[in-house]
C-alpha positions as a Markdown table, in Angstrom:
| # | Residue | x | y | z |
|---|---|---|---|---|
| 1 | Unk | -20.0 | 34.2 | -36.3 |
| 2 | Unk | -21.7 | 31.8 | -38.5 |
| 3 | Unk | -21.4 | 28.0 | -37.8 |
| 4 | Unk | -20.5 | 25.7 | -41.1 |
| 5 | Unk | -22.9 | 22.9 | -41.1 |
| 6 | Unk | -21.9 | 19.6 | -42.6 |
| 7 | Unk | -24.6 | 17.7 | -44.3 |
| 8 | Unk | -24.6 | 13.9 | -44.8 |
| 9 | Unk | -27.2 | 13.1 | -47.8 |
| 10 | Unk | -28.7 | 9.7 | -47.9 |
| 11 | Unk | -30.2 | 7.6 | -51.3 |
| 12 | Unk | -33.8 | 8.7 | -52.2 |
| 13 | Unk | -36.1 | 7.1 | -50.0 |
| 14 | Unk | -34.0 | 7.3 | -46.9 |
| 15 | Unk | -34.3 | 10.3 | -44.3 |
| 16 | Unk | -31.9 | 13.0 | -44.6 |
| 17 | Unk | -30.2 | 14.4 | -41.3 |
| 18 | Unk | -28.5 | 17.4 | -41.0 |
| 19 | Unk | -25.6 | 17.1 | -38.4 |
| 20 | Unk | -23.8 | 19.9 | -36.7 |
| 21 | Unk | -20.1 | 19.4 | -36.9 |
| 22 | Unk | -20.0 | 20.5 | -33.3 |
| 23 | Unk | -22.5 | 18.2 | -32.3 |
| 24 | Unk | -20.3 | 15.7 | -34.4 |
| 25 | Unk | -17.3 | 16.2 | -32.8 |
| 26 | Unk | -18.8 | 16.2 | -29.3 |
| 27 | Unk | -20.3 | 12.9 | -29.7 |
| 28 | Unk | -16.8 | 11.5 | -31.1 |
| 29 | Unk | -14.9 | 13.0 | -27.9 |
| 30 | Unk | -17.4 | 11.5 | -25.4 |
| 31 | Unk | -17.0 | 8.2 | -27.2 |
| 32 | Unk | -13.2 | 8.4 | -26.4 |
| 33 | Unk | -13.8 | 9.7 | -22.8 |
| 34 | Unk | -13.4 | 13.3 | -23.2 |
| 35 | Unk | -16.8 | 14.8 | -22.5 |
| 36 | Unk | -17.9 | 18.0 | -22.1 |
| 37 | Unk | -18.2 | 21.2 | -24.8 |
| 38 | Unk | -15.3 | 20.8 | -27.2 |
| 39 | Unk | -15.5 | 24.3 | -28.2 |
| 40 | Unk | -14.8 | 25.6 | -24.5 |
| 41 | Unk | -11.9 | 24.8 | -22.2 |
| 42 | Unk | -11.7 | 21.6 | -20.3 |
| 43 | Unk | -13.9 | 21.6 | -16.7 |
| 44 | Unk | -12.1 | 22.1 | -13.5 |
| 45 | Unk | -10.9 | 18.9 | -12.4 |
| 46 | Unk | -12.9 | 17.7 | -9.1 |
| 47 | Unk | -10.5 | 15.4 | -7.0 |
| 48 | Unk | -12.7 | 13.1 | -4.7 |
| 49 | Unk | -11.9 | 13.8 | -0.7 |
| 50 | Unk | -9.4 | 11.7 | 1.4 |
| 51 | Unk | -11.5 | 8.6 | 3.0 |
| 52 | Unk | -10.6 | 5.9 | 5.0 |
| 53 | Unk | -7.8 | 7.7 | 7.2 |
| 54 | Unk | -5.2 | 7.8 | 4.2 |
| 55 | Unk | -2.6 | 10.5 | 5.2 |
| 56 | Unk | 1.2 | 11.3 | 5.8 |
| 57 | Unk | 2.9 | 12.0 | 9.3 |
| 58 | Unk | 2.3 | 15.2 | 10.5 |
| 59 | Unk | 5.4 | 14.7 | 13.5 |
| 60 | Unk | 7.8 | 13.5 | 10.4 |
| 61 | Unk | 6.6 | 16.7 | 8.4 |
| 62 | Unk | 7.4 | 19.3 | 11.3 |
| 63 | Unk | 10.5 | 18.2 | 12.4 |
| 64 | Unk | 12.3 | 16.8 | 9.0 |
| 65 | Unk | 10.4 | 18.1 | 5.6 |
| 66 | Unk | 9.3 | 21.8 | 6.7 |
| 67 | Unk | 12.6 | 22.7 | 7.5 |
| 68 | Unk | 13.7 | 21.9 | 4.1 |
| 69 | Unk | 11.7 | 24.6 | 3.0 |
| 70 | Unk | 13.4 | 27.3 | 5.0 |
| 71 | Unk | 16.8 | 26.6 | 4.1 |
| 72 | Unk | 19.3 | 28.3 | 2.1 |
| 73 | Unk | 20.0 | 25.2 | -1.2 |
| 74 | Unk | 21.8 | 25.6 | -4.3 |
| 75 | Unk | 20.3 | 26.2 | -7.4 |
| 76 | Unk | 21.3 | 25.5 | -11.1 |
| 77 | Unk | 19.1 | 27.2 | -13.6 |
| 78 | Unk | 19.9 | 27.7 | -17.0 |
| 79 | Unk | 23.3 | 26.6 | -15.8 |
| 80 | Unk | 23.7 | 29.3 | -13.7 |
| 81 | Unk | 24.6 | 28.5 | -10.0 |
| 82 | Unk | 22.9 | 30.5 | -7.1 |
| 83 | Unk | 21.3 | 29.5 | -3.5 |
| 84 | Unk | 17.6 | 30.5 | -2.5 |
| 85 | Unk | 15.3 | 28.8 | -0.3 |
| 86 | Unk | 12.1 | 27.2 | -1.3 |
| 87 | Unk | 9.9 | 29.3 | 0.7 |
| 88 | Unk | 11.4 | 32.8 | -1.2 |
| 89 | Unk | 9.4 | 35.3 | -2.9 |
| 90 | Unk | 8.4 | 34.6 | -6.2 |
| 91 | Unk | 9.0 | 30.8 | -5.5 |
| 92 | Unk | 6.6 | 29.0 | -3.0 |
| 93 | Unk | 6.1 | 32.0 | -0.1 |
| 94 | Unk | 2.4 | 32.0 | 0.6 |
| 95 | Unk | 1.9 | 35.3 | 0.0 |
| 96 | Unk | 4.2 | 36.6 | -2.8 |
| 97 | Unk | 5.0 | 32.8 | -4.3 |
| 98 | Unk | 4.5 | 32.0 | -8.3 |
| 99 | Unk | 5.5 | 28.5 | -7.5 |
| 100 | Unk | 2.5 | 26.3 | -7.9 |
| 101 | Unk | 0.3 | 24.5 | -5.7 |
| 102 | Unk | 3.0 | 24.0 | -3.1 |
| 103 | Unk | 2.6 | 27.2 | -0.5 |
| 104 | Unk | 4.8 | 27.8 | 2.4 |
| 105 | Unk | 3.9 | 30.0 | 5.7 |
| 106 | Unk | 7.6 | 31.1 | 6.5 |
| 107 | Unk | 6.6 | 32.4 | 9.9 |
| 108 | Unk | 4.7 | 29.1 | 10.9 |
| 109 | Unk | 4.9 | 28.8 | 14.8 |
| 110 | Unk | 6.3 | 25.2 | 15.3 |
| 111 | Unk | 4.1 | 23.2 | 17.7 |
| 112 | Unk | 4.9 | 22.4 | 21.1 |
| 113 | Unk | 6.3 | 18.9 | 21.7 |
| 114 | Unk | 3.8 | 18.2 | 24.4 |
| 115 | Unk | 1.0 | 19.4 | 22.4 |
| 116 | Unk | 2.1 | 17.3 | 19.3 |
| 117 | Unk | 2.2 | 14.2 | 21.5 |
| 118 | Unk | -1.3 | 14.9 | 22.9 |
| 119 | Unk | -2.7 | 15.5 | 19.7 |
| 120 | Unk | -2.6 | 11.3 | 19.2 |
| 121 | Unk | -5.0 | 10.7 | 21.9 |
| 122 | Unk | -6.9 | 14.1 | 22.5 |
| 123 | Unk | -8.9 | 14.9 | 19.5 |
| 124 | Unk | -9.3 | 18.8 | 20.9 |
| 125 | Unk | -5.5 | 19.1 | 20.6 |
| 126 | Unk | -5.7 | 17.4 | 16.9 |
| 127 | Unk | -8.2 | 20.2 | 16.2 |
| 128 | Unk | -6.7 | 23.1 | 17.7 |
| 129 | Unk | -3.0 | 22.0 | 15.7 |
| 130 | Unk | -5.4 | 21.6 | 12.5 |
| 131 | Unk | -6.1 | 25.1 | 12.6 |
| 132 | Unk | -2.3 | 26.2 | 12.6 |
| 133 | Unk | -0.2 | 27.8 | 9.9 |
| 134 | Unk | 2.3 | 24.5 | 10.6 |
| 135 | Unk | -0.7 | 22.3 | 9.3 |
| 136 | Unk | -1.6 | 24.7 | 6.4 |
| 137 | Unk | 2.1 | 24.2 | 5.2 |
| 138 | Unk | 1.5 | 20.0 | 6.0 |
| 139 | Unk | -1.8 | 20.2 | 4.2 |
| 140 | Unk | -0.2 | 22.0 | 1.2 |
| 141 | Unk | 3.0 | 20.0 | 1.0 |
| 142 | Unk | 0.7 | 16.3 | 1.2 |
| 143 | Unk | -1.1 | 17.8 | -1.8 |
| 144 | Unk | 1.7 | 17.4 | -3.9 |
| 145 | Unk | 2.1 | 13.8 | -3.3 |
| 146 | Unk | 1.1 | 10.4 | -3.8 |
| 147 | Unk | 0.9 | 8.5 | -0.7 |
| 148 | Unk | 3.5 | 5.5 | -1.0 |
| 149 | Unk | 5.3 | 6.6 | -4.4 |
| 150 | Unk | 8.1 | 9.4 | -4.1 |
| 151 | Unk | 8.7 | 9.0 | -7.8 |
| 152 | Unk | 5.3 | 10.1 | -8.6 |
| 153 | Unk | 5.1 | 12.9 | -6.5 |
| 154 | Unk | 5.6 | 16.6 | -7.6 |
| 155 | Unk | 7.1 | 17.4 | -4.3 |
| 156 | Unk | 10.2 | 14.8 | -4.7 |
| 157 | Unk | 10.2 | 15.4 | -8.5 |
| 158 | Unk | 10.3 | 18.8 | -9.1 |
| 159 | Unk | 13.1 | 19.8 | -7.2 |
| 160 | Unk | 15.1 | 17.0 | -8.9 |
| 161 | Unk | 13.7 | 18.1 | -12.5 |
| 162 | Unk | 13.2 | 14.5 | -12.6 |
| 163 | Unk | 10.6 | 14.1 | -16.0 |
| 164 | Unk | 9.0 | 17.3 | -14.8 |
| 165 | Unk | 10.0 | 21.2 | -15.4 |
| 166 | Unk | 10.6 | 23.1 | -12.4 |
| 167 | Unk | 10.5 | 26.8 | -12.7 |
| 168 | Unk | 13.1 | 27.1 | -9.7 |
| 169 | Unk | 15.6 | 24.8 | -11.5 |
| 170 | Unk | 17.4 | 22.0 | -10.2 |
| 171 | Unk | 17.8 | 22.1 | -6.2 |
| 172 | Unk | 18.6 | 18.3 | -5.7 |
| 173 | Unk | 21.6 | 16.9 | -7.9 |
| 174 | Unk | 20.6 | 13.4 | -7.2 |
| 175 | Unk | 17.8 | 11.3 | -5.1 |
| 176 | Unk | 20.8 | 10.5 | -2.8 |
| 177 | Unk | 20.7 | 14.1 | -1.7 |
| 178 | Unk | 20.0 | 14.3 | 1.9 |
| 179 | Unk | 16.9 | 16.6 | 1.5 |
| 180 | Unk | 15.4 | 14.4 | -1.5 |
| 181 | Unk | 16.2 | 11.2 | 1.1 |
| 182 | Unk | 13.8 | 12.9 | 3.8 |
| 183 | Unk | 11.4 | 13.7 | 1.4 |
| 184 | Unk | 11.3 | 10.5 | -0.1 |
| 185 | Unk | 11.0 | 8.8 | 3.1 |
| 186 | Unk | 8.1 | 10.9 | 4.2 |
| 187 | Unk | 6.0 | 9.9 | 1.4 |
| 188 | Unk | 7.1 | 6.5 | 1.4 |
| 189 | Unk | 5.5 | 6.0 | 4.9 |
| 190 | Unk | 1.9 | 6.8 | 5.2 |
| 191 | Unk | 0.3 | 6.1 | 8.3 |
| 192 | Unk | -1.6 | 3.0 | 8.9 |
| 193 | Unk | -5.1 | 3.0 | 7.2 |
| 194 | Unk | -7.4 | 4.2 | 9.4 |
| 195 | Unk | -5.2 | 6.0 | 11.9 |
| 196 | Unk | -4.9 | 9.9 | 11.7 |
| 197 | Unk | -1.6 | 12.3 | 10.7 |
| 198 | Unk | -1.0 | 12.6 | 14.6 |
| 199 | Unk | -0.8 | 8.6 | 14.8 |
| 200 | Unk | 1.9 | 7.5 | 17.4 |
| 201 | Unk | 2.7 | 4.8 | 14.6 |
| 202 | Unk | 4.7 | 7.5 | 12.6 |
| 203 | Unk | 7.1 | 7.7 | 16.0 |
| 204 | Unk | 9.1 | 4.9 | 14.4 |
| 205 | Unk | 10.1 | 7.1 | 11.6 |
| 206 | Unk | 12.7 | 8.6 | 14.6 |
| 207 | Unk | 15.5 | 7.3 | 16.1 |
| 208 | Unk | 14.7 | 7.0 | 18.8 |
| 209 | Unk | 10.9 | 6.6 | 18.6 |
| 210 | Unk | 10.3 | 10.0 | 19.8 |
| 211 | Unk | 9.5 | 13.1 | 17.5 |
| 212 | Unk | 10.9 | 15.3 | 20.4 |
| 213 | Unk | 14.0 | 13.7 | 20.9 |
| 214 | Unk | 14.8 | 11.3 | 17.7 |
| 215 | Unk | 16.7 | 12.2 | 14.3 |
| 216 | Unk | 14.9 | 11.9 | 11.3 |
| 217 | Unk | 15.0 | 8.2 | 9.6 |
| 218 | Unk | 15.5 | 8.1 | 5.7 |
| 219 | Unk | 15.6 | 4.2 | 5.4 |
């Protein structure tokens, strides 16, 4: 394929420059902060790694958020009402789902309460939990959030169809839906900086403050 060349000719005595339209376009794009080759698709986004211990709480995820993914929930899609689970085939199931970044391993085994408690102080137990399917679910869900800001988080916005499209339709009718409130609370309460996802500081998210016996707070 021939590339068209645009020429800019200056008065006699001045040097004549030939500038490729593609090169010129690239220079203009770079000046706007675009960068890269304008004749190709944009490069992959490289997200920086998490630093400073920034994380959401694993105990609250397992006890309060993961069950939402398994519930039969009412769905309104194109004006038609039905029921389905977030983890269903064609939705967010880890094997057959087509639902974007969130992936759910439905058969993930629960973490024993004794192990969950031990992980707060025992690095070997914490490492073992991080290798489980339940942790993979936690990691996937956390990756669709902006810590401290539910309204900027896809995990919260998509089921509400809140200024964003959701292939699964509207799951929660409002932000006052009990499930939406659980998700919002989880995102709004990252563990203190420098502490990990098993920190006992997250136990205050339950009443009483014990993930084994407490109920899930939403405010």
